KEKE-3310 file (N, C-alpha, C; in steps of 0.2 Angstrom, whole numbers, plus 5000, padded with zeros to 4 digits):
npx = (4833:4840:4844:4857:4864:4873:4881:4883:4893:4888:4884:4888:4899:4908:4900:4889:4894:4899:4888:4885:4897:4893:4882:4884:4891:4882:4863:4852:4856:4852:4855:4861:4860:4869:4868:4874:4871:4857:4849:4851:4862:4873:4884:4899:4910:4902:4896:4906:4908:4899:4885:4888:4890:4880:4875:4860:4852:4847:4853:4862:4861:4864:4856:4855:4844:4838:4843:4839:4841:4840:4839:4844:4844:4849:4854:4867:4878:4886:4892:4901:4901:4911:4914:4898:4897:4888:4882:4875:4865:4862:4851:4849:4845:4850:4859:4866:4877:4885:4896:4902:4905:4914:4914:4915:4917:4925:4927:4923:4935:4936:4937:4944:4938:4922:4915:4901:4891:4896:4898:4905:4912:4906:4895:4879:4868:4875:4879:4866:4862:4872:4869:4856:4862:4871:4859:4854:4864:4881:4891:4906:4917:4928:4940:4955:4966:4967:4959:4944:4940:4948:4941:4928:4929:4931:4920:4908:4914:4912:4898:4895:4896:4906:4919:4933:4947:4955:4970:4982:4995:5008:5004:4991:4985:4997:5001:5000:5003:5018:5028:5030:5017:5007:5008:5006:4991:4988:4989:4980:4969:4964:4964:4953:4945:4943:4948:4962:4967:4984:4995:4989:4981:4970:4961:4948:4930:4918:4900:4888:4874:4874:4881:4898:4913:4933:4945:4964:4980:4989:4982:4975:4954:4943:4928:4913:4896:4892:4900:4915:4920:4936:4944:4950:4946:4946:4948:4936:4936:4934:4925:4931:4939:4936:4930:4943:4950:4965:4971:4978:4980:4968:4957:4966:4968:4971:4978:4967:4957:4952:4950:4958:4950:4944:4931:4924:4927:4936:4932:4935:4937:4939:4949:4967:4978:4988:4997:5003:5011:5016:5022:5019:5010:4994:4981:4967:4957:4948:4936:4939:4945:4934:4926:4930:4939:4927:4918:4926:4927:4914:4913:4923:4918:4907:4911:4927:4939:4949:4965:4965:4973:4973:4980:4973:4966:4964:4954:4950:4942:4945:4941:4943:4952:4959:4962:4968:4974:4986:4995:5009:5009:5025:5030:5040:5048:5057:5054:5047:5043:5032:5028:5017:5009:5013:5007:4995:4993:5000:5010:5013:5027:5031:5044:5054:5069:5075:5061:5046:5033:5021:5009:5004:4989:4989:4975:4975:4970:4961:4974:4975:4979:4990:4999:4996:5005:5016:5021:5020:5028:5043:5054:5068:5071:5073:5075:5074:5069:5058:5053:5040:5033:5019:5013:5003)
npy = (4947:4958:4955:4960:4962:4971:4982:4998:5008:5025:5041:5050:5060:5050:5038:5039:5041:5027:5018:5024:5016:5005:5003:5002:4990:4981:4978:4979:4973:4971:4986:4993:5008:5016:5029:5044:5057:5063:5070:5067:5062:5074:5088:5090:5102:5114:5118:5129:5137:5139:5139:5152:5159:5163:5152:5138:5129:5117:5111:5106:5094:5074:5067:5051:5042:5041:5027:5015:5009:5006:5017:5023:5034:5043:5033:5026:5013:5000:4990:4976:4961:4949:4935:4933:4939:4952:4967:4976:4991:5004:5004:4988:4981:4970:4966:4960:4957:4954:4960:4974:4992:5004:5019:5029:5041:5056:5063:5080:5089:5093:5104:5101:5103:5115:5126:5125:5126:5131:5130:5116:5116:5107:5099:5099:5102:5110:5121:5125:5131:5140:5150:5155:5160:5169:5178:5184:5189:5200:5199:5188:5174:5166:5150:5144:5142:5133:5125:5125:5134:5147:5149:5150:5162:5167:5168:5174:5186:5191:5192:5202:5204:5205:5199:5190:5182:5167:5162:5151:5149:5159:5163:5162:5145:5137:5124:5121:5131:5140:5147:5165:5166:5161:5174:5184:5179:5183:5198:5198:5195:5205:5217:5215:5214:5208:5202:5197:5186:5181:5167:5166:5154:5145:5144:5142:5143:5153:5153:5167:5176:5185:5182:5176:5172:5172:5165:5165:5156:5167:5178:5185:5191:5189:5194:5187:5185:5174:5159:5149:5135:5127:5114:5103:5086:5069:5052:5041:5028:5018:5010:5001:4996:4989:4979:4972:4975:4981:4995:5012:5029:5030:5019:5004:5001:4991:4989:4989:4994:4983:4982:4970:4961:4954:4955:4967:4983:5001:5017:5036:5048:5040:5031:5024:5023:5016:5028:5026:5036:5044:5035:5033:5030:5037:5048:5056:5068:5077:5081:5075:5064:5057:5055:5049:5037:5032:5029:5017:5009:5004:5000:4991:4982:4974:4969:4966:4968:4982:4993:5006:5020:5033:5051:5063:5078:5096:5109:5128:5143:5160:5175:5184:5176:5158:5142:5126:5110:5096:5081:5081:5091:5100:5115:5115:5109:5108:5121:5129:5143:5150:5163:5173:5185:5192:5183:5181:5177:5162:5147:5135:5124:5109:5101:5083:5079:5085:5079:5083:5083:5090:5100:5118:5126:5140:5153:5151:5141:5123:5116:5104:5091:5093:5098:5084:5076:5082:5076:5064:5061:5058:5063:5076:5090:5107:5124:5132:5125:5123:5134:5146:5130:5128:5138:5149)
npz = (5007:4994:4974:4966:4949:4946:4960:4965:4976:4981:4976:4966:4957:4947:4952:4944:4932:4929:4930:4916:4911:4911:4906:4893:4891:4896:4893:4900:4914:4929:4941:4955:4966:4980:4988:5001:5000:4998:4986:4967:4956:4953:4943:4951:4950:4948:4958:4964:4956:4941:4943:4951:4943:4934:4929:4932:4941:4938:4929:4932:4937:4933:4927:4931:4932:4921:4916:4919:4932:4949:4963:4979:4988:5003:5010:5021:5016:5028:5031:5021:5015:5009:5006:5007:4994:4997:5002:5015:5023:5034:5040:5041:5028:5017:5002:4987:4976:4960:4955:4963:4964:4970:4975:4984:4985:4993:5011:5019:5028:5045:5055:5072:5085:5091:5077:5074:5062:5053:5035:5026:5013:4999:4995:4985:4991:5002:4995:4992:5006:5008:4996:5002:5011:5006:5001:5011:5021:5023:5026:5022:5029:5024:5025:5020:5009:4994:4981:4982:4993:4988:4976:4981:4990:4977:4970:4979:4980:4970:4971:4973:4990:5007:5010:5020:5020:5027:5028:5030:5023:5017:5006:4992:4987:4990:4987:4973:4965:4959:4969:4963:4956:4966:4979:4966:4963:4978:4978:4969:4970:4985:4977:4971:4981:4990:5009:5010:5021:5025:5032:5044:5055:5060:5075:5082:5081:5083:5089:5088:5094:5084:5074:5068:5077:5075:5081:5078:5078:5078:5088:5080:5078:5070:5062:5055:5046:5041:5038:5029:5026:5015:5019:5010:5008:5016:5011:5008:5017:5023:5024:5015:5021:5033:5027:5024:5014:5004:5009:5010:5009:5002:4992:4986:4971:4955:4940:4931:4940:4949:4967:4982:4979:4969:4964:4966:4965:4962:4963:4958:4969:4980:4974:4974:4962:4951:4939:4924:4915:4924:4933:4947:4963:4964:4971:4965:4965:4957:4945:4928:4932:4939:4931:4917:4925:4934:4922:4915:4926:4927:4914:4914:4923:4919:4906:4895:4903:4903:4904:4913:4909:4910:4910:4920:4919:4928:4931:4935:4941:4942:4946:4933:4931:4924:4922:4918:4921:4921:4927:4939:4952:4961:4969:4973:4970:4953:4941:4929:4922:4906:4901:4893:4896:4910:4922:4916:4907:4901:4902:4915:4917:4929:4932:4935:4936:4924:4918:4913:4924:4930:4920:4919:4912:4910:4908:4894:4884:4878:4878:4882:4879:4870:4881:4890:4881:4882:4892:4893:4884:4890:4885:4889:4895:4893:4898:4890:4880:4883:4880:4873:4868:4872:4873:4865)
capx = (4836:4838:4850:4858:4869:4880:4880:4887:4890:4891:4882:4893:4901:4911:4895:4884:4901:4900:4882:4884:4900:4887:4876:4887:4891:4875:4859:4849:4860:4851:4859:4857:4866:4867:4871:4872:4867:4848:4849:4852:4871:4874:4891:4900:4912:4898:4895:4909:4910:4898:4881:4886:4890:4873:4869:4857:4853:4844:4860:4868:4858:4867:4850:4855:4838:4837:4848:4836:4845:4835:4843:4843:4846:4850:4856:4872:4881:4889:4896:4901:4900:4914:4911:4894:4896:4884:4882:4873:4863:4862:4844:4849:4846:4856:4857:4866:4879:4890:4901:4902:4908:4916:4916:4913:4921:4929:4923:4926:4939:4935:4939:4942:4932:4919:4914:4898:4887:4903:4899:4912:4909:4906:4890:4873:4865:4880:4877:4861:4863:4879:4862:4851:4864:4872:4854:4850:4868:4883:4901:4907:4923:4930:4945:4956:4967:4964:4954:4938:4942:4948:4934:4922:4930:4927:4914:4906:4914:4908:4890:4894:4899:4913:4925:4937:4950:4959:4973:4988:5002:5009:4999:4985:4986:5005:5004:5002:5007:5025:5026:5028:5011:5005:5009:5000:4986:4988:4986:4973:4960:4964:4963:4945:4940:4942:4953:4966:4975:4990:4998:4984:4979:4961:4962:4943:4926:4912:4895:4883:4867:4877:4888:4905:4922:4936:4953:4967:4985:4992:4979:4969:4950:4940:4921:4909:4889:4891:4910:4913:4927:4937:4950:4953:4944:4948:4943:4931:4936:4934:4921:4932:4945:4933:4929:4946:4951:4970:4968:4983:4976:4962:4960:4970:4966:4976:4979:4960:4952:4951:4953:4962:4945:4945:4923:4925:4930:4934:4935:4934:4942:4943:4952:4973:4980:4996:4999:5008:5013:5020:5026:5017:5002:4990:4976:4965:4950:4945:4931:4939:4946:4929:4919:4933:4936:4919:4915:4929:4927:4909:4913:4926:4914:4902:4913:4932:4945:4953:4969:4966:4979:4971:4980:4968:4964:4959:4953:4949:4941:4946:4936:4944:4957:4957:4965:4967:4982:4987:5001:5009:5014:5027:5032:5046:5054:5060:5048:5049:5036:5034:5022:5016:5010:5016:5004:4990:4992:5004:5011:5021:5029:5034:5051:5059:5077:5071:5055:5041:5030:5015:5009:4996:4990:4985:4972:4978:4963:4962:4980:4976:4981:4998:5002:4997:5008:5025:5022:5022:5035:5049:5060:5072:5067:5076:5072:5075:5068:5054:5048:5034:5032:5014:5010:4999)
capy = (4951:4961:4952:4963:4961:4975:4989:5004:5012:5031:5043:5056:5057:5044:5031:5038:5036:5017:5017:5023:5012:4999:5000:5000:4983:4978:4986:4975:4969:4975:4988:4997:5015:5019:5039:5045:5061:5065:5071:5061:5064:5079:5089:5096:5110:5121:5123:5131:5141:5144:5142:5158:5166:5163:5147:5138:5123:5113:5113:5100:5084:5068:5060:5041:5040:5038:5021:5011:5008:5007:5022:5022:5039:5045:5027:5022:5006:5000:4980:4971:4951:4949:4929:4932:4945:4955:4972:4976:4996:5006:4998:4983:4978:4969:4964:4952:4960:4949:4965:4981:4997:5007:5025:5034:5048:5060:5067:5087:5089:5098:5106:5096:5106:5120:5126:5124:5131:5131:5126:5112:5116:5103:5096:5106:5104:5115:5127:5127:5134:5145:5154:5156:5168:5176:5182:5189:5195:5202:5197:5182:5172:5158:5148:5138:5144:5129:5126:5125:5142:5153:5149:5151:5169:5174:5167:5177:5193:5194:5192:5209:5201:5208:5193:5190:5174:5167:5156:5147:5149:5164:5165:5157:5138:5139:5116:5120:5136:5142:5157:5171:5164:5163:5180:5187:5181:5183:5205:5200:5195:5211:5221:5211:5218:5203:5204:5189:5186:5173:5164:5165:5146:5145:5140:5142:5147:5154:5156:5170:5178:5191:5181:5171:5175:5167:5166:5163:5157:5174:5179:5189:5188:5190:5192:5186:5183:5167:5155:5139:5129:5122:5111:5099:5080:5063:5047:5038:5020:5016:5003:4994:4996:4986:4972:4967:4977:4983:5001:5017:5035:5028:5009:5002:4998:4988:4994:4985:4997:4980:4979:4966:4958:4955:4957:4974:4987:5006:5022:5042:5054:5036:5027:5026:5020:5018:5030:5021:5040:5045:5029:5033:5030:5043:5047:5063:5073:5079:5082:5071:5059:5055:5053:5044:5029:5029:5025:5014:5004:5001:4993:4982:4977:4973:4965:4965:4973:4987:4996:5013:5023:5040:5057:5067:5085:5098:5115:5133:5150:5161:5180:5182:5171:5153:5138:5120:5107:5089:5079:5081:5098:5101:5118:5118:5108:5114:5124:5133:5147:5153:5169:5178:5192:5190:5180:5183:5170:5156:5138:5134:5117:5106:5094:5082:5077:5087:5077:5086:5080:5095:5107:5121:5131:5147:5156:5146:5135:5122:5114:5097:5085:5094:5095:5076:5073:5082:5073:5055:5058:5056:5069:5078:5097:5111:5131:5135:5120:5124:5140:5143:5124:5125:5143:5150)
capz = (5002:4987:4973:4960:4948:4950:4964:4967:4984:4981:4970:4966:4947:4945:4952:4940:4925:4930:4925:4907:4906:4911:4899:4884:4888:4898:4892:4905:4919:4938:4945:4961:4967:4985:4990:5007:4998:4996:4979:4965:4956:4948:4942:4957:4951:4944:4964:4966:4947:4935:4950:4952:4935:4933:4929:4935:4945:4935:4924:4936:4936:4928:4923:4931:4931:4913:4915:4923:4939:4957:4966:4984:4991:5009:5013:5021:5020:5034:5028:5015:5014:5002:5005:5003:4990:4999:5006:5021:5023:5040:5041:5041:5022:5013:4995:4984:4970:4956:4954:4967:4965:4978:4974:4990:4988:5002:5016:5020:5032:5049:5063:5077:5089:5087:5072:5074:5058:5047:5029:5023:5006:4996:4992:4980:4999:5002:4988:4995:5011:5005:4990:5006:5016:5000:4995:5019:5021:5015:5027:5025:5031:5019:5029:5016:5000:4992:4976:4987:4995:4984:4970:4984:4992:4973:4969:4983:4981:4964:4969:4979:4996:5009:5012:5023:5015:5030:5024:5035:5021:5016:4999:4989:4982:4990:4985:4968:4961:4962:4973:4960:4957:4973:4976:4963:4968:4986:4977:4965:4976:4984:4971:4970:4986:4997:5014:5015:5029:5025:5038:5048:5057:5064:5084:5084:5078:5088:5085:5094:5090:5080:5069:5071:5080:5072:5081:5074:5084:5081:5093:5079:5080:5063:5062:5049:5048:5040:5038:5024:5026:5012:5023:5010:5011:5017:5006:5012:5013:5029:5024:5011:5026:5036:5024:5022:5005:5004:5007:5009:5005:4999:4989:4981:4963:4951:4933:4927:4946:4953:4972:4981:4979:4961:4962:4969:4960:4968:4957:4957:4976:4985:4972:4975:4955:4947:4935:4921:4912:4930:4939:4954:4965:4966:4971:4964:4966:4951:4937:4924:4935:4943:4924:4916:4929:4932:4916:4913:4931:4924:4907:4917:4928:4912:4900:4895:4907:4900:4909:4916:4907:4909:4915:4921:4921:4933:4931:4940:4937:4950:4942:4923:4927:4924:4919:4915:4920:4920:4929:4945:4956:4967:4970:4979:4965:4946:4938:4924:4918:4899:4902:4887:4898:4917:4927:4915:4902:4897:4903:4920:4917:4935:4932:4939:4933:4916:4913:4914:4928:4929:4915:4921:4906:4913:4902:4890:4884:4871:4874:4889:4875:4873:4889:4892:4874:4884:4901:4891:4879:4896:4885:4893:4893:4897:4902:4883:4875:4885:4880:4866:4866:4871:4871:4860)
cpx = (4836:4843:4850:4864:4877:4876:4885:4887:4894:4887:4885:4895:4903:4905:4890:4889:4900:4894:4881:4888:4896:4884:4879:4889:4885:4871:4852:4848:4854:4856:4856:4864:4865:4872:4869:4867:4858:4847:4853:4857:4871:4884:4893:4906:4910:4896:4898:4913:4904:4890:4884:4889:4883:4869:4864:4856:4850:4847:4864:4867:4862:4861:4852:4849:4836:4841:4845:4842:4840:4841:4841:4848:4845:4851:4863:4875:4887:4893:4896:4903:4904:4913:4904:4892:4890:4886:4876:4872:4863:4855:4843:4847:4851:4852:4866:4869:4884:4897:4898:4907:4910:4916:4914:4912:4923:4925:4927:4932:4937:4939:4939:4936:4928:4916:4907:4893:4890:4901:4905:4911:4911:4902:4885:4870:4871:4878:4872:4860:4868:4873:4862:4855:4867:4866:4850:4857:4874:4889:4902:4914:4923:4937:4948:4961:4968:4960:4947:4936:4941:4942:4929:4924:4929:4925:4910:4908:4912:4900:4891:4895:4906:4917:4931:4938:4956:4963:4982:4994:5003:5007:4995:4987:4994:5006:5003:5005:5014:5023:5025:5021:5006:5005:5006:4995:4982:4985:4982:4969:4959:4962:4955:4942:4939:4948:4955:4971:4979:4993:4994:4981:4973:4964:4955:4938:4921:4906:4891:4879:4869:4881:4892:4910:4924:4942:4957:4975:4988:4987:4973:4962:4948:4930:4918:4900:4887:4899:4907:4924:4929:4945:4953:4948:4949:4945:4941:4931:4936:4927:4923:4938:4942:4933:4937:4952:4959:4968:4973:4981:4971:4962:4961:4966:4971:4975:4972:4954:4949:4955:4957:4958:4943:4936:4921:4931:4931:4936:4933:4938:4944:4947:4960:4975:4989:4995:5005:5012:5018:5024:5028:5012:5000:4984:4971:4956:4947:4939:4932:4942:4942:4926:4924:4936:4933:4918:4922:4927:4919:4908:4918:4924:4909:4906:4922:4938:4949:4960:4967:4975:4980:4976:4977:4969:4963:4958:4951:4948:4942:4946:4939:4950:4956:4963:4964:4977:4981:4995:5000:5012:5016:5029:5037:5052:5056:5054:5052:5043:5038:5028:5023:5014:5008:5009:4997:4987:4998:5008:5016:5020:5033:5041:5053:5066:5075:5066:5051:5034:5022:5014:5001:4997:4985:4983:4972:4975:4965:4969:4979:4978:4988:5001:5002:5004:5016:5026:5027:5027:5041:5052:5062:5071:5073:5073:5070:5069:5059:5049:5045:5032:5026:5010:5007:5003)
cpy = (4952:4958:4959:4963:4966:4980:4993:5008:5019:5034:5050:5056:5052:5036:5035:5037:5030:5016:5016:5018:5005:4995:5002:4995:4978:4983:4983:4972:4975:4980:4994:5002:5017:5024:5040:5050:5059:5067:5067:5064:5069:5082:5094:5103:5115:5124:5128:5137:5143:5144:5149:5165:5167:5157:5144:5130:5117:5108:5107:5094:5083:5064:5053:5040:5034:5031:5018:5005:5008:5011:5023:5027:5039:5039:5025:5015:5004:4995:4980:4964:4950:4938:4928:4936:4947:4964:4974:4986:4998:5003:4994:4978:4975:4968:4964:4957:4952:4953:4971:4985:5002:5013:5029:5041:5050:5064:5075:5087:5096:5100:5104:5097:5110:5119:5124:5132:5133:5127:5123:5111:5110:5099:5100:5107:5110:5122:5128:5134:5141:5151:5157:5164:5169:5181:5186:5191:5194:5199:5191:5178:5167:5157:5142:5142:5141:5131:5127:5135:5146:5153:5150:5159:5174:5175:5175:5186:5196:5194:5198:5208:5205:5201:5194:5181:5175:5159:5155:5149:5156:5166:5162:5150:5139:5127:5117:5125:5139:5150:5162:5172:5168:5171:5184:5186:5182:5194:5204:5199:5202:5216:5221:5212:5215:5204:5197:5192:5182:5173:5165:5157:5147:5141:5138:5145:5148:5156:5156:5171:5181:5189:5175:5174:5169:5171:5162:5164:5165:5179:5186:5188:5190:5190:5192:5186:5174:5165:5149:5142:5127:5120:5107:5091:5075:5056:5045:5030:5019:5008:4998:4993:4990:4979:4970:4970:4982:4992:5007:5024:5034:5021:5010:4999:4997:4991:4993:4988:4992:4981:4972:4960:4957:4955:4964:4978:4995:5013:5027:5045:5047:5031:5027:5021:5022:5021:5031:5028:5046:5043:5033:5033:5036:5042:5054:5064:5078:5076:5074:5065:5055:5052:5048:5037:5030:5025:5019:5006:5002:4997:4988:4978:4972:4969:4965:4969:4976:4991:5003:5018:5030:5045:5062:5073:5089:5106:5119:5140:5154:5171:5180:5178:5164:5149:5129:5117:5101:5088:5082:5088:5098:5109:5121:5115:5112:5114:5131:5136:5153:5155:5174:5184:5188:5188:5179:5180:5169:5152:5140:5126:5115:5100:5090:5076:5080:5083:5081:5083:5084:5099:5111:5127:5136:5154:5155:5140:5130:5118:5107:5094:5088:5095:5088:5076:5075:5077:5068:5057:5057:5060:5073:5086:5102:5117:5132:5132:5120:5129:5140:5137:5124:5133:5147:5152)
cpz = (4995:4982:4964:4958:4949:4954:4965:4973:4983:4976:4968:4956:4946:4946:4945:4931:4926:4929:4920:4907:4908:4906:4895:4884:4888:4898:4898:4912:4926:4939:4950:4964:4972:4989:4996:5005:4996:4990:4975:4962:4951:4949:4949:4955:4948:4952:4966:4961:4945:4937:4952:4949:4931:4927:4930:4936:4942:4929:4926:4936:4931:4925:4926:4931:4927:4912:4916:4927:4946:4960:4971:4987:5000:5012:5014:5022:5027:5034:5023:5017:5011:4999:5000:4998:4991:5004:5009:5024:5032:5043:5043:5034:5020:5006:4994:4978:4969:4956:4958:4964:4972:4976:4980:4991:4992:5007:5016:5028:5040:5056:5067:5084:5087:5082:5068:5068:5052:5042:5027:5019:5001:4990:4988:4987:5003:4999:4989:5000:5008:4999:4997:5008:5009:5000:5005:5020:5019:5019:5030:5027:5026:5022:5024:5010:4996:4985:4980:4988:4991:4978:4975:4987:4985:4971:4974:4985:4975:4963:4975:4984:5000:5012:5015:5020:5021:5028:5028:5032:5019:5010:4997:4985:4983:4987:4981:4964:4963:4965:4970:4959:4962:4975:4973:4965:4974:4982:4974:4970:4983:4984:4971:4976:4993:5000:5015:5019:5029:5033:5045:5050:5063:5069:5085:5082:5082:5085:5092:5088:5084:5075:5073:5071:5079:5076:5079:5079:5085:5086:5086:5080:5072:5063:5057:5051:5047:5037:5033:5023:5019:5013:5018:5011:5011:5014:5010:5009:5021:5028:5018:5016:5030:5032:5022:5016:5009:5004:5011:5007:4999:4997:4986:4976:4959:4944:4930:4934:4949:4960:4974:4981:4969:4957:4963:4967:4965:4962:4958:4963:4979:4981:4972:4968:4955:4941:4929:4917:4919:4933:4945:4955:4967:4967:4968:4964:4961:4947:4933:4927:4936:4934:4920:4921:4931:4927:4914:4920:4928:4918:4909:4920:4922:4908:4901:4896:4902:4904:4909:4916:4910:4915:4915:4922:4925:4929:4935:4938:4942:4946:4936:4923:4927:4923:4920:4914:4924:4923:4936:4949:4959:4966:4970:4974:4959:4943:4935:4919:4913:4901:4898:4892:4904:4920:4925:4910:4899:4902:4910:4921:4926:4933:4936:4935:4924:4914:4918:4917:4927:4921:4920:4914:4910:4909:4895:4888:4877:4872:4878:4886:4873:4878:4891:4887:4878:4888:4898:4888:4883:4892:4891:4891:4898:4898:4894:4879:4875:4882:4875:4866:4866:4870:4865:4855)
residu = (MET:SER:ASP:PHE:LYS:TYR:VAL:ILE:VAL:GLY:GLY:GLY:MET:ALA:ALA:ASP:SER:ALA:VAL:ASN:GLY:ILE:ARG:GLU:ASN:ASP:GLY:SER:GLY:SER:ILE:ALA:VAL:PHE:SER:GLU:GLU:LYS:ASP:MET:PRO:TYR:ASN:ARG:PRO:PRO:LEU:SER:LYS:GLY:LEU:TRP:LYS:GLY:GLU:GLN:LEU:ASP:SER:ILE:TRP:ARG:ASN:THR:GLU:LYS:GLN:LYS:VAL:ASP:PHE:PHE:SER:GLY:THR:ARG:MET:LYS:SER:ILE:ASP:ARG:THR:GLY:LYS:SER:VAL:THR:ALA:GLY:ASP:GLY:LYS:SER:TYR:SER:TYR:GLU:LYS:LEU:LEU:LEU:ALA:THR:GLY:GLY:THR:PRO:ARG:ARG:PHE:PRO:THR:GLY:GLY:GLU:GLY:VAL:ILE:TYR:TYR:ARG:THR:VAL:ASP:ASP:TYR:ARG:LYS:LEU:ARG:VAL:LEU:ALA:ASP:SER:VAL:SER:ASN:PHE:ALA:VAL:ILE:GLY:GLY:GLY:PHE:ILE:GLY:SER:GLU:ILE:ALA:ALA:ALA:LEU:ALA:MET:SER:GLY:LYS:ASN:VAL:THR:LEU:ILE:ILE:PRO:GLU:ASN:GLY:ILE:GLY:THR:ARG:VAL:TYR:PRO:LYS:GLY:LEU:SER:ALA:PHE:LEU:LEU:ASN:TYR:PHE:SER:GLU:LYS:GLY:ILE:LYS:VAL:GLN:PRO:GLY:GLU:HIS:VAL:LEU:SER:VAL:GLY:LYS:SER:ASP:SER:GLY:TYR:THR:ILE:GLU:THR:LYS:SER:GLY:GLU:LYS:PHE:THR:ALA:ASP:ALA:VAL:VAL:ALA:GLY:LEU:GLY:ILE:THR:PRO:ASN:ASP:VAL:LEU:ALA:LYS:ALA:SER:GLY:LEU:ALA:VAL:ASP:ASN:GLY:ILE:ILE:VAL:ASP:ALA:PHE:LEU:ARG:THR:THR:ASP:HIS:SER:ILE:TYR:ALA:ALA:GLY:ASP:VAL:ALA:ASN:PHE:TYR:ASN:ARG:SER:LEU:ASP:ILE:ARG:MET:ARG:VAL:GLU:HIS:GLU:ASP:ASN:ALA:ASN:THR:MET:GLY:LYS:LEU:ALA:GLY:LYS:ASN:MET:SER:GLY:THR:PRO:GLU:PRO:TYR:ASP:HIS:LEU:PRO:PHE:PHE:TYR:SER:ASP:LEU:PHE:ASP:LEU:GLY:TYR:GLU:ALA:VAL:GLY:GLU:PHE:ASP:PRO:SER:GLY:GLU:VAL:VAL:GLU:ASP:TRP:VAL:ASP:GLY:TYR:ARG:LYS:GLY:VAL:VAL:TYR:TYR:LEU:LYS:GLU:SER:HIS:VAL:THR:GLY:VAL:ILE:LEU:TRP:ASN:THR:TRP:GLY:LYS:VAL:ASP:ASP:ALA:ARG:LYS:VAL:ILE:THR:SER:LYS:LYS:LYS:TYR:THR:SER:SER:SER:LEU:LYS:GLY:LEU:ILE:THR:ASP)
# end
């Protein structure tokens, strides 16, 4: 058995940030990082954003290896021995720990049957595959109207490809955007040359020598040279659950990011944490949360614990539109829209019982901290008191 002071299972942004957090407190303690991916840790957002706008692939790497770590790529962990404080990999080798971090992220949802050759877009390897295809074929089908689906559809269209966007909802981003904004985006994508197919539930994806055929519940059939799917992810909490840790839509952690075993921490996409600002438990699948939570988990593992009180934000780019957003979003609830230029620039507020719980800064930049202050103030707001509160 190999002995380490710190073991991190997962090789993404949260894992890399945890290494940095550990090194702030402990410059020499041994660290082992185990990643199922063959690549070293990298920034994930550019895979559907900047790399399609001219950023170079070399810009995404996080250089974790410079932090004096033992990095095990292409390694899957199969079990945790909490009593013996060790983890065992798929090849049977075991590694002991004093503190263990589970930063196992999530797995893309897939179609229950069929879908051979579909790119379920999430990793840098998926980017490489799609980039090769984008250099060789012209007709793409993108399934899903959430963050990944809408961003990849836009990226491919900006690359001069013919794109069909198939979404089960009646608009783009309906789980986050209010109806008017979602409908605007549907028309906007159409104006950009994307063939948007709303209200279409995919039944099957078939592959042949000539490409792919996608059949939907309505009886429609769509053909493409390549298919990309953004169907969301499920948290990789199987390892934690099998070891007896509390799991519920991810791994349950306390304010200090400890699991129900205080020698084991969790961070990033897989961690279910209590957010004091919103007074809810939540699991967040975005870069800011992975970076901030991962770093604090590393610091807490190696020093005096501090609570995780951060209210994470996320962002998206869609052609020449973009936004930053922070908080919780329920477009079916109370929404106040403050547009400077209708659906082109403004701020969208989400409220519960007159308290702001979420803010979208639509083409309105540098205002994330202002949005956080509105949410954490716990004040009651009206539509009129929100007008002009954050907009430039």
